[in-house]
CHARMM-style PDB file with segment names, atoms N, HN, CA, C and O in Angstrom:
ATOM      1  N   MET     1     209.115  -9.773  39.829  1.00  0.00      PROA
ATOM      2  CA  MET     1     208.345  -9.991  41.038  1.00  0.00      PROA
ATOM      3  C   MET     1     207.748 -11.403  41.000  1.00  0.00      PROA
ATOM      4  O   MET     1     207.162 -11.812  39.997  1.00  0.00      PROA
ATOM      5  N   GLN     2     207.902 -12.130  42.088  1.00  0.00      PROA
ATOM      6  HN  GLN     2     208.377 -11.799  42.902  1.00  0.00      PROA
ATOM      7  CA  GLN     2     207.399 -13.497  42.162  1.00  0.00      PROA
ATOM      8  C   GLN     2     205.957 -13.512  42.659  1.00  0.00      PROA
ATOM      9  O   GLN     2     205.601 -12.795  43.595  1.00  0.00      PROA
ATOM     10  N   GLN     3     205.143 -14.333  42.025  1.00  0.00      PROA
ATOM     11  HN  GLN     3     205.433 -14.915  41.265  1.00  0.00      PROA
ATOM     12  CA  GLN     3     203.742 -14.453  42.408  1.00  0.00      PROA
ATOM     13  C   GLN     3     203.629 -15.194  43.736  1.00  0.00      PROA
ATOM     14  O   GLN     3     204.366 -16.146  43.990  1.00  0.00      PROA
ATOM     15  N   ILE     4     202.702 -14.751  44.577  1.00  0.00      PROA
ATOM     16  HN  ILE     4     202.103 -13.977  44.370  1.00  0.00      PROA
ATOM     17  CA  ILE     4     202.478 -15.383  45.879  1.00  0.00      PROA
ATOM     18  C   ILE     4     201.860 -16.766  45.677  1.00  0.00      PROA
ATOM     19  O   ILE     4     201.018 -16.957  44.799  1.00  0.00      PROA
ATOM     20  N   ASP     5     202.282 -17.718  46.492  1.00  0.00      PROA
ATOM     21  HN  ASP     5     202.966 -17.562  47.205  1.00  0.00      PROA
ATOM     22  CA  ASP     5     201.689 -19.053  46.464  1.00  0.00      PROA
ATOM     23  C   ASP     5     200.383 -19.000  47.248  1.00  0.00      PROA
ATOM     24  O   ASP     5     200.385 -19.034  48.479  1.00  0.00      PROA
ATOM     25  N   TYR     6     199.271 -18.916  46.526  1.00  0.00      PROA
ATOM     26  HN  TYR     6     199.270 -18.889  45.526  1.00  0.00      PROA
ATOM     27  CA  TYR     6     197.976 -18.737  47.174  1.00  0.00      PROA
ATOM     28  C   TYR     6     197.615 -19.893  48.103  1.00  0.00      PROA
ATOM     29  O   TYR     6     196.805 -19.714  49.013  1.00  0.00      PROA
ATOM     30  N   LYS     7     198.190 -21.062  47.896  1.00  0.00      PROA
ATOM     31  HN  LYS     7     198.847 -21.208  47.157  1.00  0.00      PROA
ATOM     32  CA  LYS     7     197.868 -22.227  48.728  1.00  0.00      PROA
ATOM     33  C   LYS     7     198.276 -22.021  50.185  1.00  0.00      PROA
ATOM     34  O   LYS     7     197.763 -22.702  51.073  1.00  0.00      PROA
ATOM     35  N   GLU     8     199.185 -21.099  50.437  1.00  0.00      PROA
ATOM     36  HN  GLU     8     199.603 -20.546  49.717  1.00  0.00      PROA
ATOM     37  CA  GLU     8     199.580 -20.789  51.810  1.00  0.00      PROA
ATOM     38  C   GLU     8     198.506 -19.992  52.549  1.00  0.00      PROA
ATOM     39  O   GLU     8     198.482 -19.976  53.780  1.00  0.00      PROA
ATOM     40  N   TYR     9     197.623 -19.334  51.809  1.00  0.00      PROA
ATOM     41  HN  TYR     9     197.642 -19.346  50.809  1.00  0.00      PROA
ATOM     42  CA  TYR     9     196.657 -18.418  52.403  1.00  0.00      PROA
ATOM     43  C   TYR     9     195.204 -18.807  52.176  1.00  0.00      PROA
ATOM     44  O   TYR     9     194.319 -18.319  52.878  1.00  0.00      PROA
ATOM     45  N   ILE    10     194.947 -19.673  51.212  1.00  0.00      PROA
ATOM     46  HN  ILE    10     195.666 -20.069  50.641  1.00  0.00      PROA
ATOM     47  CA  ILE    10     193.573 -19.993  50.824  1.00  0.00      PROA
ATOM     48  C   ILE    10     193.325 -21.479  51.019  1.00  0.00      PROA
ATOM     49  O   ILE    10     194.172 -22.317  50.709  1.00  0.00      PROA
ATOM     50  N   GLU    11     192.133 -21.788  51.544  1.00  0.00      PROA
ATOM     51  HN  GLU    11     191.445 -21.107  51.796  1.00  0.00      PROA
ATOM     52  CA  GLU    11     191.748 -23.180  51.729  1.00  0.00      PROA
ATOM     53  C   GLU    11     190.321 -23.387  51.255  1.00  0.00      PROA
ATOM     54  O   GLU    11     189.525 -22.451  51.174  1.00  0.00      PROA
ATOM     55  N   VAL    12     190.023 -24.636  50.945  1.00  0.00      PROA
ATOM     56  HN  VAL    12     190.670 -25.396  51.010  1.00  0.00      PROA
ATOM     57  CA  VAL    12     188.664 -25.036  50.598  1.00  0.00      PROA
ATOM     58  C   VAL    12     188.279 -26.135  51.569  1.00  0.00      PROA
ATOM     59  O   VAL    12     188.926 -27.179  51.647  1.00  0.00      PROA
ATOM     60  N   ASN    13     187.201 -25.874  52.312  1.00  0.00      PROA
ATOM     61  HN  ASN    13     186.676 -25.026  52.248  1.00  0.00      PROA
ATOM     62  CA  ASN    13     186.718 -26.816  53.312  1.00  0.00      PROA
ATOM     63  C   ASN    13     185.204 -26.865  53.180  1.00  0.00      PROA
ATOM     64  O   ASN    13     184.535 -25.838  53.295  1.00  0.00      PROA
ATOM     65  N   SER    14     184.668 -28.040  52.942  1.00  0.00      PROA
ATOM     66  HN  SER    14     185.211 -28.874  52.848  1.00  0.00      PROA
ATOM     67  CA  SER    14     183.228 -28.164  52.720  1.00  0.00      PROA
ATOM     68  C   SER    14     182.409 -27.708  53.929  1.00  0.00      PROA
ATOM     69  O   SER    14     181.213 -27.447  53.799  1.00  0.00      PROA
ATOM     70  N   GLU    15     183.035 -27.609  55.092  1.00  0.00      PROA
ATOM     71  HN  GLU    15     184.007 -27.821  55.197  1.00  0.00      PROA
ATOM     72  CA  GLU    15     182.335 -27.173  56.303  1.00  0.00      PROA
ATOM     73  C   GLU    15     182.307 -25.647  56.453  1.00  0.00      PROA
ATOM     74  O   GLU    15     181.606 -25.122  57.318  1.00  0.00      PROA
ATOM     75  N   ILE    16     183.055 -24.950  55.625  1.00  0.00      PROA
ATOM     76  HN  ILE    16     183.625 -25.377  54.923  1.00  0.00      PROA
ATOM     77  CA  ILE    16     183.137 -23.488  55.726  1.00  0.00      PROA
ATOM     78  C   ILE    16     182.619 -22.868  54.435  1.00  0.00      PROA
ATOM     79  O   ILE    16     183.130 -23.147  53.350  1.00  0.00      PROA
ATOM     80  N   ARG    17     181.595 -22.019  54.567  1.00  0.00      PROA
ATOM     81  HN  ARG    17     181.180 -21.792  55.448  1.00  0.00      PROA
ATOM     82  CA  ARG    17     181.019 -21.273  53.434  1.00  0.00      PROA
ATOM     83  C   ARG    17     180.717 -22.175  52.237  1.00  0.00      PROA
ATOM     84  O   ARG    17     180.981 -21.815  51.090  1.00  0.00      PROA
ATOM     85  N   PHE    18     180.158 -23.358  52.525  1.00  0.00      PROA
ATOM     86  HN  PHE    18     179.944 -23.651  53.457  1.00  0.00      PROA
ATOM     87  CA  PHE    18     179.712 -24.298  51.488  1.00  0.00      PROA
ATOM     88  C   PHE    18     180.831 -24.728  50.546  1.00  0.00      PROA
ATOM     89  O   PHE    18     180.587 -25.029  49.377  1.00  0.00      PROA
ATOM     90  N   GLY    19     182.063 -24.756  51.061  1.00  0.00      PROA
ATOM     91  HN  GLY    19     182.262 -24.512  52.011  1.00  0.00      PROA
ATOM     92  CA  GLY    19     183.179 -25.232  50.261  1.00  0.00      PROA
ATOM     93  C   GLY    19     183.772 -24.209  49.315  1.00  0.00      PROA
ATOM     94  O   GLY    19     184.580 -24.555  48.454  1.00  0.00      PROA
ATOM     95  N   LYS    20     183.381 -22.954  49.463  1.00  0.00      PROA
ATOM     96  HN  LYS    20     182.724 -22.673  50.163  1.00  0.00      PROA
ATOM     97  CA  LYS    20     183.989 -21.904  48.628  1.00  0.00      PROA
ATOM     98  C   LYS    20     185.399 -21.623  49.151  1.00  0.00      PROA
ATOM     99  O   LYS    20     185.652 -21.791  50.345  1.00  0.00      PROA
ATOM    100  N   PRO    21     186.314 -21.203  48.292  1.00  0.00      PROA
ATOM    101  CA  PRO    21     187.659 -20.875  48.763  1.00  0.00      PROA
ATOM    102  C   PRO    21     187.627 -19.672  49.705  1.00  0.00      PROA
ATOM    103  O   PRO    21     187.054 -18.630  49.387  1.00  0.00      PROA
ATOM    104  N   VAL    22     188.252 -19.837  50.865  1.00  0.00      PROA
ATOM    105  HN  VAL    22     188.718 -20.684  51.124  1.00  0.00      PROA
ATOM    106  CA  VAL    22     188.293 -18.781  51.878  1.00  0.00      PROA
ATOM    107  C   VAL    22     189.733 -18.528  52.308  1.00  0.00      PROA
ATOM    108  O   VAL    22     190.620 -19.357  52.104  1.00  0.00      PROA
ATOM    109  N   ILE    23     189.941 -17.358  52.911  1.00  0.00      PROA
ATOM    110  HN  ILE    23     189.221 -16.684  53.077  1.00  0.00      PROA
ATOM    111  CA  ILE    23     191.226 -17.056  53.522  1.00  0.00      PROA
ATOM    112  C   ILE    23     191.344 -17.941  54.762  1.00  0.00      PROA
ATOM    113  O   ILE    23     190.434 -17.975  55.591  1.00  0.00      PROA
ATOM    114  N   LYS    24     192.449 -18.649  54.888  1.00  0.00      PROA
ATOM    115  HN  LYS    24     193.188 -18.621  54.215  1.00  0.00      PROA
ATOM    116  CA  LYS    24     192.649 -19.553  56.026  1.00  0.00      PROA
ATOM    117  C   LYS    24     192.410 -18.825  57.345  1.00  0.00      PROA
ATOM    118  O   LYS    24     192.849 -17.692  57.541  1.00  0.00      PROA
ATOM    119  N   GLY    25     191.704 -19.507  58.240  1.00  0.00      PROA
ATOM    120  HN  GLY    25     191.348 -20.428  58.081  1.00  0.00      PROA
ATOM    121  CA  GLY    25     191.441 -18.954  59.562  1.00  0.00      PROA
ATOM    122  C   GLY    25     190.312 -17.949  59.612  1.00  0.00      PROA
ATOM    123  O   GLY    25     190.042 -17.364  60.661  1.00  0.00      PROA
ATOM    124  N   THR    26     189.638 -17.740  58.467  1.00  0.00      PROA
ATOM    125  HN  THR    26     189.858 -18.215  57.614  1.00  0.00      PROA
ATOM    126  CA  THR    26     188.514 -16.796  58.410  1.00  0.00      PROA
ATOM    127  C   THR    26     187.353 -17.448  57.660  1.00  0.00      PROA
ATOM    128  O   THR    26     187.461 -18.573  57.174  1.00  0.00      PROA
ATOM    129  N   ARG    27     186.268 -16.731  57.581  1.00  0.00      PROA
ATOM    130  HN  ARG    27     186.181 -15.816  57.976  1.00  0.00      PROA
ATOM    131  CA  ARG    27     185.145 -17.137  56.737  1.00  0.00      PROA
ATOM    132  C   ARG    27     185.019 -16.188  55.537  1.00  0.00      PROA
ATOM    133  O   ARG    27     183.984 -16.153  54.872  1.00  0.00      PROA
ATOM    134  N   ILE    28     186.065 -15.433  55.273  1.00  0.00      PROA
ATOM    135  HN  ILE    28     186.906 -15.462  55.813  1.00  0.00      PROA
ATOM    136  CA  ILE    28     186.079 -14.465  54.177  1.00  0.00      PROA
ATOM    137  C   ILE    28     186.474 -15.193  52.901  1.00  0.00      PROA
ATOM    138  O   ILE    28     187.549 -15.786  52.819  1.00  0.00      PROA
ATOM    139  N   THR    29     185.584 -15.142  51.896  1.00  0.00      PROA
ATOM    140  HN  THR    29     184.710 -14.661  51.962  1.00  0.00      PROA
ATOM    141  CA  THR    29     185.845 -15.860  50.651  1.00  0.00      PROA
ATOM    142  C   THR    29     186.737 -15.049  49.718  1.00  0.00      PROA
ATOM    143  O   THR    29     186.846 -13.828  49.820  1.00  0.00      PROA
ATOM    144  N   VAL    30     187.361 -15.771  48.817  1.00  0.00      PROA
ATOM    145  HN  VAL    30     187.273 -16.764  48.734  1.00  0.00      PROA
ATOM    146  CA  VAL    30     188.139 -15.128  47.760  1.00  0.00      PROA
ATOM    147  C   VAL    30     187.222 -14.209  46.963  1.00  0.00      PROA
ATOM    148  O   VAL    30     187.609 -13.100  46.595  1.00  0.00      PROA
ATOM    149  N   TYR    31     186.001 -14.677  46.697  1.00  0.00      PROA
ATOM    150  HN  TYR    31     185.686 -15.578  46.996  1.00  0.00      PROA
ATOM    151  CA  TYR    31     185.038 -13.853  45.970  1.00  0.00      PROA
ATOM    152  C   TYR    31     184.810 -12.523  46.688  1.00  0.00      PROA
ATOM    153  O   TYR    31     184.789 -11.469  46.051  1.00  0.00      PROA
ATOM    154  N   ASP    32     184.639 -12.567  48.015  1.00  0.00      PROA
ATOM    155  HN  ASP    32     184.656 -13.423  48.532  1.00  0.00      PROA
ATOM    156  CA  ASP    32     184.424 -11.326  48.776  1.00  0.00      PROA
ATOM    157  C   ASP    32     185.554 -10.336  48.515  1.00  0.00      PROA
ATOM    158  O   ASP    32     185.312  -9.168  48.211  1.00  0.00      PROA
ATOM    159  N   VAL    33     186.782 -10.812  48.635  1.00  0.00      PROA
ATOM    160  HN  VAL    33     186.979 -11.760  48.882  1.00  0.00      PROA
ATOM    161  CA  VAL    33     187.950  -9.933  48.454  1.00  0.00      PROA
ATOM    162  C   VAL    33     187.988  -9.389  47.025  1.00  0.00      PROA
ATOM    163  O   VAL    33     188.190  -8.192  46.822  1.00  0.00      PROA
ATOM    164  N   LEU    34     187.795 -10.256  46.044  1.00  0.00      PROA
ATOM    165  HN  LEU    34     187.631 -11.229  46.209  1.00  0.00      PROA
ATOM    166  CA  LEU    34     187.817  -9.798  44.648  1.00  0.00      PROA
ATOM    167  C   LEU    34     186.706  -8.782  44.385  1.00  0.00      PROA
ATOM    168  O   LEU    34     186.910  -7.811  43.656  1.00  0.00      PROA
ATOM    169  N   HSD    35     185.548  -9.003  44.970  1.00  0.00      PROA
ATOM    170  HN  HSD    35     185.382  -9.792  45.562  1.00  0.00      PROA
ATOM    171  CA  HSD    35     184.428  -8.065  44.810  1.00  0.00      PROA
ATOM    172  C   HSD    35     184.774  -6.704  45.412  1.00  0.00      PROA
ATOM    173  O   HSD    35     184.501  -5.666  44.809  1.00  0.00      PROA
ATOM    174  N   TRP    36     185.368  -6.714  46.587  1.00  0.00      PROA
ATOM    175  HN  TRP    36     185.590  -7.557  47.077  1.00  0.00      PROA
ATOM    176  CA  TRP    36     185.747  -5.446  47.222  1.00  0.00      PROA
ATOM    177  C   TRP    36     186.773  -4.698  46.384  1.00  0.00      PROA
ATOM    178  O   TRP    36     186.675  -3.484  46.203  1.00  0.00      PROA
ATOM    179  N   LEU    37     187.753  -5.428  45.878  1.00  0.00      PROA
ATOM    180  HN  LEU    37     187.832  -6.414  46.025  1.00  0.00      PROA
ATOM    181  CA  LEU    37     188.772  -4.795  45.032  1.00  0.00      PROA
ATOM    182  C   LEU    37     188.149  -4.246  43.748  1.00  0.00      PROA
ATOM    183  O   LEU    37     188.472  -3.139  43.317  1.00  0.00      PROA
ATOM    184  N   ALA    38     187.258  -5.025  43.144  1.00  0.00      PROA
ATOM    185  HN  ALA    38     186.996  -5.924  43.493  1.00  0.00      PROA
ATOM    186  CA  ALA    38     186.600  -4.582  41.908  1.00  0.00      PROA
ATOM    187  C   ALA    38     185.691  -3.381  42.154  1.00  0.00      PROA
ATOM    188  O   ALA    38     185.426  -2.598  41.242  1.00  0.00      PROA
ATOM    189  N   SER    39     185.216  -3.241  43.387  1.00  0.00      PROA
ATOM    190  HN  SER    39     185.432  -3.877  44.128  1.00  0.00      PROA
ATOM    191  CA  SER    39     184.361  -2.106  43.738  1.00  0.00      PROA
ATOM    192  C   SER    39     185.161  -0.846  44.023  1.00  0.00      PROA
ATOM    193  O   SER    39     184.587   0.218  44.255  1.00  0.00      PROA
ATOM    194  N   GLY    40     186.490  -0.963  44.008  1.00  0.00      PROA
ATOM    195  HN  GLY    40     186.956  -1.827  43.819  1.00  0.00      PROA
ATOM    196  CA  GLY    40     187.331   0.207  44.178  1.00  0.00      PROA
ATOM    197  C   GLY    40     187.940   0.371  45.553  1.00  0.00      PROA
ATOM    198  O   GLY    40     188.658   1.340  45.794  1.00  0.00      PROA
ATOM    199  N   LEU    41     187.668  -0.561  46.468  1.00  0.00      PROA
ATOM    200  HN  LEU    41     187.084  -1.348  46.272  1.00  0.00      PROA
ATOM    201  CA  LEU    41     188.298  -0.456  47.781  1.00  0.00      PROA
ATOM    202  C   LEU    41     189.791  -0.721  47.652  1.00  0.00      PROA
ATOM    203  O   LEU    41     190.216  -1.566  46.864  1.00  0.00      PROA
ATOM    204  N   THR    42     190.569  -0.001  48.422  1.00  0.00      PROA
ATOM    205  HN  THR    42     190.223   0.686  49.061  1.00  0.00      PROA
ATOM    206  CA  THR    42     192.013  -0.217  48.425  1.00  0.00      PROA
ATOM    207  C   THR    42     192.353  -1.348  49.389  1.00  0.00      PROA
ATOM    208  O   THR    42     191.535  -1.742  50.219  1.00  0.00      PROA
ATOM    209  N   HSD    43     193.555  -1.853  49.265  1.00  0.00      PROA
ATOM    210  HN  HSD    43     194.220  -1.533  48.590  1.00  0.00      PROA
ATOM    211  CA  HSD    43     194.021  -2.883  50.200  1.00  0.00      PROA
ATOM    212  C   HSD    43     193.939  -2.354  51.630  1.00  0.00      PROA
ATOM    213  O   HSD    43     193.520  -3.069  52.540  1.00  0.00      PROA
ATOM    214  N   GLU    44     194.335  -1.118  51.817  1.00  0.00      PROA
ATOM    215  HN  GLU    44     194.676  -0.538  51.077  1.00  0.00      PROA
ATOM    216  CA  GLU    44     194.339  -0.521  53.146  1.00  0.00      PROA
ATOM    217  C   GLU    44     192.926  -0.441  53.726  1.00  0.00      PROA
ATOM    218  O   GLU    44     192.728  -0.701  54.913  1.00  0.00      PROA
ATOM    219  N   GLU    45     191.949  -0.085  52.901  1.00  0.00      PROA
ATOM    220  HN  GLU    45     192.110   0.126  51.937  1.00  0.00      PROA
ATOM    221  CA  GLU    45     190.563   0.004  53.368  1.00  0.00      PROA
ATOM    222  C   GLU    45     190.031  -1.370  53.757  1.00  0.00      PROA
ATOM    223  O   GLU    45     189.350  -1.509  54.773  1.00  0.00      PROA
ATOM    224  N   ILE    46     190.336  -2.374  52.963  1.00  0.00      PROA
ATOM    225  HN  ILE    46     190.890  -2.261  52.138  1.00  0.00      PROA
ATOM    226  CA  ILE    46     189.871  -3.728  53.265  1.00  0.00      PROA
ATOM    227  C   ILE    46     190.491  -4.219  54.565  1.00  0.00      PROA
ATOM    228  O   ILE    46     189.791  -4.771  55.415  1.00  0.00      PROA
ATOM    229  N   ILE    47     191.782  -4.027  54.728  1.00  0.00      PROA
ATOM    230  HN  ILE    47     192.350  -3.579  54.038  1.00  0.00      PROA
ATOM    231  CA  ILE    47     192.468  -4.478  55.937  1.00  0.00      PROA
ATOM    232  C   ILE    47     191.970  -3.707  57.166  1.00  0.00      PROA
ATOM    233  O   ILE    47     191.883  -4.272  58.257  1.00  0.00      PROA
ATOM    234  N   ALA    48     191.644  -2.424  56.995  1.00  0.00      PROA
ATOM    235  HN  ALA    48     191.714  -1.965  56.110  1.00  0.00      PROA
ATOM    236  CA  ALA    48     191.095  -1.642  58.105  1.00  0.00      PROA
ATOM    237  C   ALA    48     189.744  -2.209  58.540  1.00  0.00      PROA
ATOM    238  O   ALA    48     189.447  -2.263  59.733  1.00  0.00      PROA
ATOM    239  N   ASP    49     188.928  -2.629  57.573  1.00  0.00      PROA
ATOM    240  HN  ASP    49     189.170  -2.585  56.604  1.00  0.00      PROA
ATOM    241  CA  ASP    49     187.612  -3.200  57.885  1.00  0.00      PROA
ATOM    242  C   ASP    49     187.712  -4.641  58.392  1.00  0.00      PROA
ATOM    243  O   ASP    49     186.877  -5.085  59.181  1.00  0.00      PROA
ATOM    244  N   PHE    50     188.723  -5.360  57.941  1.00  0.00      PROA
ATOM    245  HN  PHE    50     189.401  -4.999  57.300  1.00  0.00      PROA
ATOM    246  CA  PHE    50     188.898  -6.767  58.302  1.00  0.00      PROA
ATOM    247  C   PHE    50     190.350  -6.991  58.730  1.00  0.00      PROA
ATOM    248  O   PHE    50     191.156  -7.503  57.953  1.00  0.00      PROA
ATOM    249  N   PRO    51     190.683  -6.608  59.965  1.00  0.00      PROA
ATOM    250  CA  PRO    51     192.077  -6.652  60.410  1.00  0.00      PROA
ATOM    251  C   PRO    51     192.688  -8.059  60.450  1.00  0.00      PROA
ATOM    252  O   PRO    51     193.904  -8.200  60.576  1.00  0.00      PROA
ATOM    253  N   GLN    52     191.863  -9.085  60.345  1.00  0.00      PROA
ATOM    254  HN  GLN    52     190.875  -8.971  60.243  1.00  0.00      PROA
ATOM    255  CA  GLN    52     192.419 -10.443  60.294  1.00  0.00      PROA
ATOM    256  C   GLN    52     193.051 -10.735  58.938  1.00  0.00      PROA
ATOM    257  O   GLN    52     193.746 -11.739  58.785  1.00  0.00      PROA
ATOM    258  N   LEU    53     192.819  -9.874  57.956  1.00  0.00      PROA
ATOM    259  HN  LEU    53     192.254  -9.059  58.080  1.00  0.00      PROA
ATOM    260  CA  LEU    53     193.433 -10.033  56.643  1.00  0.00      PROA
ATOM    261  C   LEU    53     194.784  -9.315  56.603  1.00  0.00      PROA
ATOM    262  O   LEU    53     195.033  -8.372  57.354  1.00  0.00      PROA
ATOM    263  N   THR    54     195.635  -9.788  55.711  1.00  0.00      PROA
ATOM    264  HN  THR    54     195.432 -10.554  55.101  1.00  0.00      PROA
ATOM    265  CA  THR    54     196.945  -9.171  55.515  1.00  0.00      PROA
ATOM    266  C   THR    54     197.099  -8.818  54.038  1.00  0.00      PROA
ATOM    267  O   THR    54     196.322  -9.256  53.190  1.00  0.00      PROA
ATOM    268  N   GLU    55     198.102  -8.033  53.762  1.00  0.00      PROA
ATOM    269  HN  GLU    55     198.734  -7.677  54.450  1.00  0.00      PROA
ATOM    270  CA  GLU    55     198.417  -7.691  52.366  1.00  0.00      PROA
ATOM    271  C   GLU    55     198.682  -8.968  51.564  1.00  0.00      PROA
ATOM    272  O   GLU    55     198.233  -9.095  50.425  1.00  0.00      PROA
ATOM    273  N   HSD    56     199.409  -9.906  52.160  1.00  0.00      PROA
ATOM    274  HN  HSD    56     199.774  -9.803  53.085  1.00  0.00      PROA
ATOM    275  CA  HSD    56     199.703 -11.154  51.460  1.00  0.00      PROA
ATOM    276  C   HSD    56     198.443 -11.968  51.190  1.00  0.00      PROA
ATOM    277  O   HSD    56     198.342 -12.620  50.151  1.00  0.00      PROA
ATOM    278  N   ALA    57     197.487 -11.941  52.106  1.00  0.00      PROA
ATOM    279  HN  ALA    57     197.569 -11.411  52.951  1.00  0.00      PROA
ATOM    280  CA  ALA    57     196.230 -12.664  51.893  1.00  0.00      PROA
ATOM    281  C   ALA    57     195.459 -12.062  50.717  1.00  0.00      PROA
ATOM    282  O   ALA    57     194.873 -12.790  49.915  1.00  0.00      PROA
ATOM    283  N   LEU    58     195.463 -10.739  50.619  1.00  0.00      PROA
ATOM    284  HN  LEU    58     195.939 -10.148  51.271  1.00  0.00      PROA
ATOM    285  CA  LEU    58     194.781 -10.091  49.499  1.00  0.00      PROA
ATOM    286  C   LEU    58     195.460 -10.432  48.182  1.00  0.00      PROA
ATOM    287  O   LEU    58     194.794 -10.720  47.188  1.00  0.00      PROA
ATOM    288  N   LEU    59     196.781 -10.400  48.179  1.00  0.00      PROA
ATOM    289  HN  LEU    59     197.323 -10.167  48.986  1.00  0.00      PROA
ATOM    290  CA  LEU    59     197.520 -10.762  46.967  1.00  0.00      PROA
ATOM    291  C   LEU    59     197.310 -12.231  46.615  1.00  0.00      PROA
ATOM    292  O   LEU    59     197.298 -12.593  45.438  1.00  0.00      PROA
ATOM    293  N   ALA    60     197.145 -13.071  47.620  1.00  0.00      PROA
ATOM    294  HN  ALA    60     197.155 -12.778  48.576  1.00  0.00      PROA
ATOM    295  CA  ALA    60     196.875 -14.489  47.370  1.00  0.00      PROA
ATOM    296  C   ALA    60     195.538 -14.663  46.648  1.00  0.00      PROA
ATOM    297  O   ALA    60     195.402 -15.544  45.799  1.00  0.00      PROA
ATOM    298  N   CYS    61     194.558 -13.832  46.979  1.00  0.00      PROA
ATOM    299  HN  CYS    61     194.669 -13.117  47.669  1.00  0.00      PROA
ATOM    300  CA  CYS    61     193.263 -13.893  46.275  1.00  0.00      PROA
ATOM    301  C   CYS    61     193.441 -13.547  44.801  1.00  0.00      PROA
ATOM    302  O   CYS    61     192.855 -14.193  43.932  1.00  0.00      PROA
ATOM    303  N   LEU    62     194.242 -12.538  44.525  1.00  0.00      PROA
ATOM    304  HN  LEU    62     194.718 -12.014  45.231  1.00  0.00      PROA
ATOM    305  CA  LEU    62     194.505 -12.172  43.132  1.00  0.00      PROA
ATOM    306  C   LEU    62     195.275 -13.285  42.425  1.00  0.00      PROA
ATOM    307  O   LEU    62     195.008 -13.586  41.262  1.00  0.00      PROA
ATOM    308  N   SER    63     196.212 -13.884  43.116  1.00  0.00      PROA
ATOM    309  HN  SER    63     196.429 -13.640  44.061  1.00  0.00      PROA
ATOM    310  CA  SER    63     196.981 -14.991  42.549  1.00  0.00      PROA
ATOM    311  C   SER    63     196.074 -16.184  42.256  1.00  0.00      PROA
ATOM    312  O   SER    63     196.208 -16.832  41.218  1.00  0.00      PROA
ATOM    313  N   TYR    64     195.162 -16.467  43.166  1.00  0.00      PROA
ATOM    314  HN  TYR    64     195.054 -15.940  44.010  1.00  0.00      PROA
ATOM    315  CA  TYR    64     194.197 -17.554  42.984  1.00  0.00      PROA
ATOM    316  C   TYR    64     193.350 -17.302  41.734  1.00  0.00      PROA
ATOM    317  O   TYR    64     193.158 -18.199  40.913  1.00  0.00      PROA
ATOM    318  N   ALA    65     192.850 -16.078  41.601  1.00  0.00      PROA
ATOM    319  HN  ALA    65     193.007 -15.350  42.268  1.00  0.00      PROA
ATOM    320  CA  ALA    65     192.019 -15.733  40.445  1.00  0.00      PROA
ATOM    321  C   ALA    65     192.819 -15.813  39.146  1.00  0.00      PROA
ATOM    322  O   ALA    65     192.311 -16.283  38.128  1.00  0.00      PROA
ATOM    323  N   ALA    66     194.057 -15.357  39.183  1.00  0.00      PROA
ATOM    324  HN  ALA    66     194.470 -14.975  40.010  1.00  0.00      PROA
ATOM    325  CA  ALA    66     194.908 -15.409  37.988  1.00  0.00      PROA
ATOM    326  C   ALA    66     195.155 -16.858  37.582  1.00  0.00      PROA
ATOM    327  O   ALA    66     195.112 -17.189  36.396  1.00  0.00      PROA
ATOM    328  N   ASN    67     195.411 -17.714  38.550  1.00  0.00      PROA
ATOM    329  HN  ASN    67     195.447 -17.446  39.513  1.00  0.00      PROA
ATOM    330  CA  ASN    67     195.653 -19.118  38.249  1.00  0.00      PROA
ATOM    331  C   ASN    67     194.386 -19.776  37.707  1.00  0.00      PROA
ATOM    332  O   ASN    67     194.451 -20.568  36.767  1.00  0.00      PROA
ATOM    333  N   LYS    68     193.249 -19.455  38.288  1.00  0.00      PROA
ATOM    334  HN  LYS    68     193.196 -18.811  39.052  1.00  0.00      PROA
ATOM    335  CA  LYS    68     191.985 -20.026  37.814  1.00  0.00      PROA
ATOM    336  C   LYS    68     191.709 -19.599  36.373  1.00  0.00      PROA
ATOM    337  O   LYS    68     191.237 -20.399  35.565  1.00  0.00      PROA
ATOM    338  N   GLU    69     191.996 -18.370  36.062  1.00  0.00      PROA
ATOM    339  HN  GLU    69     192.379 -17.720  36.718  1.00  0.00      PROA
ATOM    340  CA  GLU    69     191.812 -17.866  34.697  1.00  0.00      PROA
ATOM    341  C   GLU    69     192.751 -18.577  33.731  1.00  0.00      PROA
ATOM    342  O   GLU    69     192.382 -18.871  32.594  1.00  0.00      PROA
ATOM    343  N   ARG    70     193.950 -18.844  34.188  1.00  0.00      PROA
ATOM    344  HN  ARG    70     194.250 -18.605  35.111  1.00  0.00      PROA
ATOM    345  CA  ARG    70     194.942 -19.502  33.348  1.00  0.00      PROA
ATOM    346  C   ARG    70     194.529 -20.925  32.983  1.00  0.00      PROA
ATOM    347  O   ARG    70     194.815 -21.391  31.880  1.00  0.00      PROA
ATOM    348  N   VAL    71     193.865 -21.610  33.893  1.00  0.00      PROA
ATOM    349  HN  VAL    71     193.633 -21.232  34.789  1.00  0.00      PROA
ATOM    350  CA  VAL    71     193.538 -23.017  33.663  1.00  0.00      PROA
ATOM    351  C   VAL    71     192.141 -23.248  33.104  1.00  0.00      PROA
ATOM    352  O   VAL    71     191.766 -24.392  32.847  1.00  0.00      PROA
ATOM    353  N   ILE    72     191.365 -22.190  32.909  1.00  0.00      PROA
ATOM    354  HN  ILE    72     191.669 -21.261  33.118  1.00  0.00      PROA
ATOM    355  CA  ILE    72     190.017 -22.342  32.348  1.00  0.00      PROA
ATOM    356  C   ILE    72     190.130 -22.823  30.912  1.00  0.00      PROA
ATOM    357  O   ILE    72     190.905 -22.290  30.118  1.00  0.00      PROA
ATOM    358  N   LYS    73     189.346 -23.834  30.598  1.00  0.00      PROA
ATOM    359  HN  LYS    73     188.716 -24.267  31.243  1.00  0.00      PROA
ATOM    360  CA  LYS    73     189.335 -24.367  29.234  1.00  0.00      PROA
ATOM    361  C   LYS    73     188.105 -23.824  28.506  1.00  0.00      PROA
ATOM    362  O   LYS    73     186.986 -23.885  29.016  1.00  0.00      PROA
ATOM    363  N   VAL    74     188.330 -23.307  27.335  1.00  0.00      PROA
ATOM    364  HN  VAL    74     189.239 -23.258  26.921  1.00  0.00      PROA
ATOM    365  CA  VAL    74     187.246 -22.784  26.522  1.00  0.00      PROA
ATOM    366  C   VAL    74     186.874 -23.833  25.487  1.00  0.00      PROA
ATOM    367  O   VAL    74     187.742 -24.405  24.827  1.00  0.00      PROA
ATOM    368  N   ALA    75     185.588 -24.079  25.353  1.00  0.00      PROA
ATOM    369  HN  ALA    75     184.883 -23.614  25.889  1.00  0.00      PROA
ATOM    370  CA  ALA    75     185.124 -25.111  24.422  1.00  0.00      PROA
ATOM    371  C   ALA    75     185.365 -24.697  22.991  1.00  0.00      PROA
ATOM    372  OT1 ALA    75     185.038 -25.443  22.069  1.00  0.00      PROA
TER     373      ALA     75
END
């Protein structure tokens, strides 16, 4: 399975949510999505509550987090 290219779905704009990464075209942050998933919400529940999101956008948030974890440098 190929990982989704999160850059297609996520943007950082200093004018939106203080420059936090958000789903393109929304004010929903990657953190929001990750928090909902960690709280046990399913993809279907999140999309039902926020119909502007797609399955690919949710997977892009996970891909973004995975990439960020991969590049973190430990002292």
